[in-house]
C-alpha positions in Angstrom: -0.1 -0.4 -0.1 1.4 3.6 -1.1 1.7 6.2 1.9 2.0 9.2 -0.2 3.4 12.3 1.0 1.3 15.4 3.2 0.1 18.3 1.0 2.4 20.5 1.7 5.8 18.7 0.6 6.0 20.9 -3.0 7.6 23.6 -0.5 10.5 21.1 0.2 13.9 22.5 -2.1 13.3 26.1 -0.2 12.9 24.8 3.3 16.0 22.6 3.1 17.8 25.1 1.3 17.3 27.3 4.3 17.9 24.6 6.6 20.7 24.2 5.0 22.2 27.4 5.5 21.5 26.9 9.2 24.2 24.3 9.8 27.5 25.0 11.5 30.1 24.4 8.6 32.3 21.1 8.5 36.2 21.9 9.4 38.1 20.9 6.1 39.3 17.3 7.7 35.4 16.7 8.8 34.2 18.0 5.2 37.0 16.1 2.9 36.2 12.9 4.7 32.8 13.3 4.0 33.0 14.0 0.2 35.2 11.1 0.3 32.6 8.9 2.1 30.0 6.7 -0.2 26.8 8.3 0.0 23.3 7.1 -0.8 23.7 8.6 -4.2 26.5 5.8 -5.0 24.3 3.8 -7.5 24.5 0.4 -5.6 23.1 2.4 -2.2 20.8 4.0 -4.3 19.3 0.9 -5.4 19.1 -0.6 -1.9 17.2 2.8 -1.1 15.0 2.1 -3.5 14.1 -1.4 -2.5 13.8 -0.4 0.8 11.3 2.6 0.4 9.2 -0.1 -1.9 9.0 -2.5 0.7 7.0 0.1 2.6 5.2 1.2 0.0 4.4 -1.7 -2.0 5.1 -4.9 -0.1 7.6 -5.7 -2.7 11.8 -4.9 -3.9 10.8 -4.7 -7.1 10.5 -0.9 -7.3 10.7 -0.7 -10.7 7.3 -2.5 -11.2 5.8 0.6 -9.7 5.8 2.9 -12.8 2.4 1.5 -13.5 1.6 1.6 -9.9 -1.8 3.6 -9.4 -4.6 3.8 -6.7 -7.0 5.9 -4.9 -5.8 4.8 -1.0 -8.8 6.9 0.5 -6.3 8.7 2.7 -7.6 12.0 0.9 -4.8 12.8 -1.7 -6.8 11.4 -4.7 -5.0 9.3 -6.8 -1.5 7.6 -5.8 0.7 6.7 -8.0 4.2 5.8 -9.6 7.7 4.9 -7.8 7.4 7.5 -5.4 3.7 7.9 -4.5 2.6 11.0 -7.2 -0.4 11.9 -5.8 -3.0 14.0 -7.8 -4.2 16.5 -5.2 -0.6 17.4 -3.5 0.7 19.0 -6.9 3.7 16.6 -7.8 1.7 14.3 -10.1 0.5 17.4 -11.9 4.4 18.7 -12.3 5.2 15.1 -13.5 2.5 15.1 -16.2 3.6 18.3 -17.2 7.2 17.7 -17.1 6.2 15.1 -19.4 4.1 16.8 -21.6 7.5 19.3 -21.8 9.6 16.2 -23.1 6.7 14.4 -25.0 3.6 17.0 -26.2 0.5 14.9 -26.9 1.2 11.9 -24.5 -1.2 9.7 -23.6 -1.9 11.7 -20.2 -1.1 15.5 -21.4 -5.0 15.6 -21.9 -5.7 14.9 -18.3 -3.4 18.7 -17.3 -6.9 20.6 -16.8 -8.0 17.9 -14.5 -5.1 17.4 -12.6 -4.6 21.8 -12.0 -8.6 21.4 -11.0 -8.1 18.3 -8.7 -5.0 20.2 -6.9 -5.2 20.1 -3.2 -8.2 17.7 -3.1 -9.6 13.7 -3.6 -11.6 15.0 -6.1 -11.0 12.5 -9.2 -13.3 15.3 -11.6 -11.7 14.8 -15.0 -9.9 11.8 -14.2 -12.3 9.3 -14.2 -13.4 6.7 -15.6 -9.7 6.4 -17.9 -6.7 8.0 -16.1 -5.8 5.0 -14.3 -5.9 2.7 -17.4 -3.7 5.6 -18.9 -0.8 5.9 -16.6 -0.5 1.9 -17.0 -0.2 2.6 -21.0 1.9 5.6 -20.0 4.3 3.8 -17.9 5.5 1.5 -20.9 6.8 5.0 -22.1 11.0 5.0 -21.1 10.3 8.7 -21.4 7.4 8.7 -18.7 9.8 6.1 -16.5 12.6 8.9 -16.7 10.5 11.7 -16.0 9.2 9.6 -12.8 13.3 9.0 -12.3 13.9 13.0 -12.2 11.2 14.3 -10.6 12.1 11.8 -7.4 15.5 13.2 -7.5 14.9 16.9 -7.9 11.9 16.7 -5.2 12.7 13.8 -2.7 16.0 12.3 -3.2 18.6 14.1 -3.9 17.6 17.5 -1.1 17.5 14.5 1.2 20.9 13.6 0.6 22.1 16.4 0.4 20.7 17.8 4.0 22.1 14.6 5.3 25.3 15.2 4.0 25.7 18.3 5.7 24.8 17.1 8.9 27.8 14.6 8.8 25.2 11.7 8.1 26.4 8.4 6.5 24.0 6.5 4.1 21.5 5.2 7.1 21.3 8.3 8.2 21.0 9.9 4.2 18.1 7.1 3.8 16.1 8.3 7.2 15.6 11.5 5.6 14.8 10.3 2.1 11.9 7.8 3.7 11.2 10.6 6.1 10.5 13.3 2.7 9.0 10.9 0.8 5.8 10.0 3.3 5.9 13.1 4.9 7.0 16.0 2.8 7.9 19.2 4.1 5.9 22.3 5.1 4.5 24.4 8.1 3.1 21.7 9.4 4.6 19.8 13.0 5.4 16.2 10.9 6.7 17.8 8.2 10.3 16.3 7.6 12.0 20.0 8.6 9.9 19.9 11.7 10.8 16.2 12.6 14.3 17.1 12.0 13.8 20.2 14.2 12.3 18.0 17.1 15.3 15.7 16.8 17.7 18.6 16.8 15.9 19.6 20.1 17.0 16.3 21.6 20.9 15.9 20.1 23.5 17.3 17.5 24.1 15.8 14.3 27.8 14.8 13.8 28.4 18.1 11.6 27.7 20.2 15.2 30.0 18.1 16.7 27.5 15.3 17.6 27.4 11.8 17.8 26.0 10.4 14.9 23.9 6.9 16.7 22.6 9.2 19.2 21.0 12.2 16.8 20.0 9.4 14.5 17.9 7.5 17.5 16.6 11.1 18.1 15.2 11.5 14.6 13.8 8.3 14.1 11.9 8.5 17.2 10.8 12.3 16.0 9.8 10.5 13.0 7.5 7.8 14.9 5.9 10.5 17.0 4.8 12.1 13.3 4.2 9.0 11.8 1.5 8.2 14.8 -0.4 11.6 14.3 -2.1 10.6 10.9 -4.3 7.2 10.9 -2.9 6.1 7.3 1.0 6.6 9.0 0.8 5.0 12.4 2.2 1.5 11.9 5.7 2.5 12.3 7.1 -1.0 11.3 9.4 0.7 8.5 11.0 2.3 11.2 10.9 0.3 14.4 11.7 -3.3 12.3 13.6 -1.7 9.7 15.6 1.5 9.8 16.4 1.0 13.8 17.2 -2.4 13.2 20.0 -1.6 11.1 21.1 1.5 13.2 20.7 -1.2 16.4 23.6 -3.2 14.6 25.8 -0.6 13.3 25.6 -0.7 9.9 25.4 3.0 9.4 26.6 2.5 5.7 23.7 0.4 4.7 26.3 -2.7 3.8 24.6 -5.8 2.6 23.1 -8.0 3.0 20.2 -6.8 5.2 17.4 -8.3 7.0 14.5 -6.6 7.7 10.7 -6.4 8.0 7.9 -3.9 7.4 4.1 -4.6 8.1 5.8 -8.1 9.3 6.6 -9.4 6.1 10.4 -10.3 6.0 13.0 -8.9 3.4 16.2 -9.7 2.4 19.1 -7.7 0.4 22.3 -10.3 0.2 
């Protein structure tokens, strides 16, 4: 089941930029060490990240099968679709289809742009039903649409999360914890946004870039994340933290090195 992000998540980039500016710079030795370290943006680590998120969002490690995914899960955000849970009610689906149409005018989804603009901010299907889901699945057969999904995922969620994680001096697990939080909660002024989850953690611990202990800080961040998840019924199952990210942290696997074993919603997963 998909768990899409909050309506306010489209403000992510500006807010991430502001929060990065507020973090003290690493000294030259620390910055050099961090830049030399493998991050979540390493291709092999990014593949792991995609599988981890897919296990929680789609109960499958086959994240590439999710380009065609689309359904309304009844959470008030309209249709949820694609590899990251783009939502018709939150604006990111609209941005995606606009990008796809810029690159490939006349595509099968282009005719839905007026309807996507009208339903943005609501759970309405007006102008989308009955054929939008079938046309989405048809579009997913197009490599250009799949590339657009990849690019929007990276621009809005993955790259900002990794950038903030590196700025905070976090290794791969910490960068992933940021990414998974942004995917679910987005960012904005609401208390459960990524920005405010991070702020809640900073009230309890300092990240390595500010001289703190990484494990202590990540525990504080995951505590704040669990609190945020429990504020919304659709996110109240916290196993993607409790029996996944927290397991890796307890084992000291801060670089997400395989083999990895975890559970989400009671289902077991393995990456060898």
